[in-house]
C-alpha positions as semicolon CSV with decimal commas, in nm:
position;residue;x (nm);y (nm);z (nm)
1;M;0,194;-1,031;-2,338
2;S;-0,028;-0,724;-2,339
3;P;0,030;-0,404;-2,137
4;F;-0,263;-0,300;-1,918
5;H;-0,127;-0,065;-1,655
6;R;0,146;0,194;-1,597
7;E;0,293;0,313;-1,270
8;D;0,595;0,530;-1,186
9;G;0,714;0,510;-1,545
10;G;0,694;0,129;-1,550
11;V;0,459;-0,091;-1,747
12;M;0,269;-0,388;-1,609
13;W;0,195;-0,664;-1,855
14;R;-0,076;-0,926;-1,852
15;A;0,063;-1,261;-1,965
16;H;-0,020;-1,631;-1,958
17;D;0,211;-1,860;-1,763
18;S;0,211;-2,196;-1,940
19;R;0,375;-2,366;-1,641
20;L;0,118;-2,238;-1,391
21;K;-0,158;-2,254;-1,651
22;R;-0,297;-1,918;-1,544
23;D;-0,284;-1,551;-1,634
24;V;-0,027;-1,350;-1,441
25;V;0,115;-0,999;-1,418
26;V;0,471;-0,924;-1,529
27;R;0,645;-0,605;-1,424
28;E;1,000;-0,485;-1,462
29;V;1,165;-0,411;-1,127
30;R;1,344;-0,079;-1,168
31;P;1,533;0,147;-0,927
32;P;1,318;0,435;-0,797
33;A;1,270;0,701;-1,063
34;H;1,386;0,984;-0,835
35;L;1,744;0,850;-0,805
36;D;2,020;1,006;-1,014
37;G;2,272;0,816;-1,226
38;S;2,539;0,786;-0,957
39;D;2,301;0,589;-0,735
40;L;2,178;0,346;-0,999
41;P;2,433;0,059;-0,973
42;S;2,381;0,007;-0,600
43;A;2,008;0,071;-0,641
44;R;1,986;-0,213;-0,895
45;L;2,151;-0,451;-0,650
46;H;1,913;-0,332;-0,382
47;A;1,615;-0,384;-0,614
48;L;1,722;-0,743;-0,675
49;G;1,745;-0,808;-0,301
50;E;1,408;-0,645;-0,236
51;A;1,243;-0,847;-0,512
52;R;1,387;-1,170;-0,372
53;S;1,260;-1,078;-0,026
54;A;0,913;-1,007;-0,164
55;A;0,914;-1,342;-0,343
56;R;0,961;-1,520;-0,009
57;L;0,644;-1,372;0,140
58;D;0,348;-1,608;0,152
59;H;0,046;-1,446;0,313
60;P;-0,310;-1,397;0,186
61;A;-0,295;-1,022;0,256
62;I;0,016;-0,984;0,036
63;V;0,017;-1,023;-0,341
64;T;0,180;-1,354;-0,437
65;V;0,506;-1,344;-0,633
66;H;0,524;-1,648;-0,861
67;D;0,866;-1,594;-1,013
68;L;1,162;-1,360;-1,068
69;L;1,324;-1,347;-1,409
70;E;1,650;-1,187;-1,520
71;D;1,707;-1,112;-1,886
72;Q;1,996;-0,909;-2,026
73;G;2,048;-0,727;-1,699
74;R;1,679;-0,651;-1,650
75;L;1,477;-0,793;-1,361
76;W;1,114;-0,894;-1,396
77;M;0,865;-0,994;-1,128
78;V;0,577;-1,232;-1,206
79;T;0,280;-1,204;-0,971
80;E;-0,074;-1,329;-0,937
81;L;-0,345;-1,150;-1,131
82;L;-0,623;-1,024;-0,904
83;R;-0,970;-0,890;-0,971
84;G;-1,125;-0,623;-0,756
85;L;-1,117;-0,254;-0,672
86;T;-0,846;-0,055;-0,504
87;L;-0,925;0,127;-0,182
88;T;-0,886;0,451;-0,378
89;E;-1,156;0,350;-0,626
90;T;-1,385;0,211;-0,357
91;V;-1,379;0,531;-0,153
92;R;-1,440;0,735;-0,467
93;H;-1,753;0,528;-0,526
94;L;-1,880;0,524;-0,167
95;G;-1,739;0,841;-0,016
96;R;-1,588;0,646;0,273
97;L;-1,602;0,301;0,433
98;P;-1,835;0,223;0,722
99;V;-1,631;0,189;1,040
100;H;-1,675;-0,189;1,078
101;W;-1,570;-0,249;0,716
102;A;-1,268;-0,027;0,763
103;A;-1,176;-0,216;1,080
104;W;-1,196;-0,549;0,899
105;V;-0,988;-0,419;0,608
106;G;-0,737;-0,278;0,855
107;F;-0,715;-0,605;1,047
108;Q;-0,641;-0,802;0,731
109;L;-0,382;-0,553;0,609
110;L;-0,208;-0,526;0,942
111;A;-0,180;-0,905;0,962
112;G;0,005;-0,900;0,629
113;I;0,228;-0,611;0,732
114;R;0,320;-0,781;1,060
115;Y;0,402;-1,100;0,871
116;A;0,631;-0,908;0,634
117;H;0,799;-0,724;0,921
118;A;0,861;-1,054;1,101
119;A;1,040;-1,165;0,783
120;E;1,240;-0,837;0,792
121;V;1,072;-0,705;0,478
122;L;0,955;-0,343;0,464
123;H;0,704;-0,199;0,219
124;D;0,792;0,173;0,220
125;G;0,504;0,274;-0,004
126;I;0,172;0,177;0,155
127;R;-0,113;0,389;0,018
128;P;-0,477;0,344;-0,086
129;S;-0,403;0,264;-0,450
130;R;-0,194;-0,032;-0,335
131;V;-0,472;-0,190;-0,132
132;L;-0,687;-0,422;-0,339
133;L;-1,029;-0,544;-0,225
134;T;-1,137;-0,869;-0,389
135;E;-1,438;-1,087;-0,315
136;E;-1,238;-1,295;-0,068
137;R;-0,927;-1,103;0,029
138;V;-0,776;-0,770;0,119
139;V;-0,439;-0,759;-0,056
140;L;-0,145;-0,521;-0,024
141;T;0,054;-0,486;-0,345
142;G;0,385;-0,315;-0,408
143;F;0,630;-0,513;-0,196
144;G;0,981;-0,530;-0,341
145;F;1,020;-0,163;-0,431
146;A;1,148;0,000;-0,110
147;T;1,395;0,290;-0,143
148;P;1,755;0,185;-0,066
149;E;1,915;0,306;0,255
150;N;2,153;0,601;0,231
151;M;1,983;0,722;-0,086
152;P;1,746;1,014;-0,141
153;A;1,407;0,981;0,023
154;P;1,109;0,915;-0,204
155;P;0,909;1,210;-0,338
156;P;0,661;1,355;-0,087
157;S;0,335;1,166;-0,049
158;P;0,033;1,220;0,176
159;Y;0,086;0,864;0,297
160;A;0,458;0,888;0,378
161;A;0,554;0,910;0,745
162;P;0,685;1,253;0,854
163;E;1,032;1,115;0,926
164;R;1,054;0,974;0,572
165;L;0,998;1,324;0,433
166;L;1,296;1,436;0,642
167;G;1,516;1,170;0,484
168;R;1,516;0,912;0,762
169;R;1,546;0,557;0,635
170;P;1,230;0,343;0,626
171;D;1,154;0,116;0,918
172;Q;0,861;-0,068;1,069
173;A;0,733;0,248;1,240
174;S;0,717;0,437;0,910
175;D;0,529;0,148;0,748
176;L;0,278;0,155;1,035
177;W;0,227;0,531;0,991
178;S;0,155;0,478;0,619
179;F;-0,082;0,194;0,703
180;A;-0,272;0,419;0,944
181;A;-0,281;0,706;0,693
182;T;-0,427;0,465;0,437
183;L;-0,686;0,337;0,684
184;Y;-0,766;0,698;0,779
185;Y;-0,836;0,769;0,412
186;G;-1,065;0,466;0,400
187;V;-1,285;0,570;0,691
188;E;-1,262;0,950;0,656
189;G;-1,257;0,974;0,276
190;R;-0,950;1,203;0,276
191;P;-0,582;1,202;0,380
192;P;-0,478;1,282;0,740
193;Y;-0,354;1,632;0,657
194;P;-0,621;1,875;0,523
195;A;-0,365;2,069;0,319
196;D;-0,281;1,751;0,128
197;E;-0,645;1,733;0,025
198;V;-0,643;2,097;-0,083
199;R;-0,320;2,072;-0,282
200;S;-0,360;1,725;-0,428
201;G;-0,731;1,672;-0,465
202;R;-0,961;1,461;-0,256
203;T;-0,746;1,152;-0,211
204;G;-0,411;1,326;-0,198
205;E;-0,286;1,087;-0,464
206;P;-0,316;1,051;-0,841
207;E;-0,624;0,940;-1,022
208;A;-0,674;0,566;-1,042
209;V;-0,770;0,419;-1,377
210;T;-0,920;0,074;-1,382
211;A;-0,784;-0,171;-1,634
212;A;-1,047;-0,279;-1,882
213;S;-1,034;-0,632;-1,744
214;G;-1,084;-0,517;-1,387
215;A;-0,768;-0,709;-1,303
216;Y;-0,466;-0,598;-1,109
217;G;-0,132;-0,742;-1,021
218;D;0,187;-0,637;-0,846
219;A;0,321;-0,313;-0,709
220;G;0,032;-0,081;-0,711
221;S;-0,318;-0,149;-0,825
222;A;-0,375;0,181;-0,994
223;P;-0,161;0,393;-1,220
224;E;0,041;0,658;-1,046
225;D;0,065;0,987;-1,223
226;A;0,317;1,194;-1,101
227;S;0,229;1,524;-0,967
228;A;0,070;1,426;-0,641
229;D;0,376;1,244;-0,521
230;R;0,652;1,476;-0,642
231;P;0,836;1,761;-0,482
232;G;0,734;2,111;-0,562
233;G;0,390;1,996;-0,646
234;S;0,112;1,906;-0,432
235;V;0,179;1,783;-0,083
236;L;0,308;1,924;0,240
237;T;0,667;1,872;0,342
238;A;0,763;1,742;0,685
239;D;0,848;2,097;0,795
240;D;0,492;2,210;0,711
241;R;0,323;1,932;0,906
242;G;0,215;1,932;1,266
243;E;-0,004;1,660;1,409
244;P;-0,256;1,511;1,164
245;D;-0,613;1,637;1,158
246;P;-0,808;1,435;1,420
247;P;-1,039;1,176;1,259
248;R;-1,403;1,283;1,275
249;K;-1,590;0,983;1,137
250;A;-1,378;0,696;1,266
251;G;-1,571;0,637;1,589
252;P;-1,413;0,342;1,773
253;L;-1,133;0,332;1,514
254;R;-1,006;0,666;1,637
255;P;-0,765;0,528;1,903
256;V;-0,598;0,309;1,638
257;L;-0,557;0,595;1,393
258;E;-0,441;0,853;1,645
259;G;-0,205;0,606;1,809
260;L;-0,032;0,512;1,484
261;L;-0,031;0,860;1,329
262;R;0,175;1,026;1,600
263;V;0,452;1,236;1,446
264;D;0,712;1,101;1,690
265;P;0,786;0,739;1,587
266;E;0,881;0,649;1,944
267;R;0,531;0,739;2,066
268;R;0,335;0,538;1,811
269;L;0,132;0,234;1,896
270;T;0,299;-0,097;1,832
271;A;0,157;-0,326;1,566
272;E;0,054;-0,568;1,840
273;A;-0,137;-0,300;2,032
274;A;-0,310;-0,180;1,714
275;T;-0,410;-0,536;1,629
276;A;-0,558;-0,585;1,977
277;L;-0,770;-0,271;1,937
278;L;-0,894;-0,385;1,595
279;V;-0,979;-0,731;1,729
280;E;-1,177;-0,578;2,015
281;L;-1,367;-0,351;1,777
282;L;-1,452;-0,638;1,540
283;K;-1,575;-0,858;1,823
284;K;-1,811;-0,583;1,938
285;E;-1,946;-0,570;1,581
286;G;-1,993;-0,948;1,573
287;I;-1,728;-0,993;1,302
288;A;-1,484;-1,281;1,334
289;A;-1,134;-1,146;1,395
290;T;-0,959;-1,445;1,243
291;L;-0,628;-1,451;1,064
292;P;-0,692;-1,408;0,692
293;G;-0,701;-1,715;0,476
294;R;-0,722;-1,770;0,104
295;R;-1,095;-1,795;0,156
296;T;-1,241;-1,577;0,430
297;E;-1,597;-1,483;0,515
298;S;-1,581;-1,118;0,428
299;P;-1,822;-0,870;0,587
300;L;-1,811;-0,673;0,263
301;P;-2,109;-0,725;0,030
302;P;-2,019;-0,876;-0,312
303;S;-2,106;-0,552;-0,491
304;F;-1,850;-0,372;-0,275
305;T;-1,558;-0,532;-0,458
306;K;-1,694;-0,523;-0,813
């Protein structure tokens, strides 16, 4: 095995699976780094349950988990190895996505999120660096690492729902807020709250570093350094935040973004309503709004994902 990527203190390894006869990614599943020692035993049990839940997911918009391994009390997740660019990297190259591309990316992602929610699996960490654009697929990585209930909330992030910053447990509504914040970043080229951009830099999240191979695997497609997602550092707290800055470049995507980014979870659009709006937008652009498959006719040019 050879290490090729680090995230949240963990190392992702590129390996060859002799049974599958393909290269894969291996990552240790650890409790969230922000938990203290008293929380660790129950957090480890939670991590095992989350990893098993992630392994049951089978959807083209979700990274495939091939296997779970336990060795001397340590849990490892084996996932598919993917080639492409994260949304973070893509926006850094292009400035922002054209609206119809963003709508197509959003439709694919939301299909995967709805599938996971139907299986009672939450993500609790959706952000641009965990969205991978390949030649054929839009893939959300990072399932299996949700923060346990009744434990400290994750460090502040520009893509965390306001109620998560107040310590409320994750739910489908908070995942949808993070999805919308990620899509907002894609089409606007910045996070939903201007102060996040000022304090954290343009993306509101850490720099992404591409692996030399251009390949990515599970739980985050770009390394996560620290400061942008930690308290005291770089992002607004829930008490600082009002309503997000209205999108200015989203055009017909604006109703989707504004509907999902409402601060009050009870007033947010449902996933079904957001999907209907995306489908309508894509049809007007002449883009097939079909459920994602392993091979889809992407409206993104080949150079867009390389």
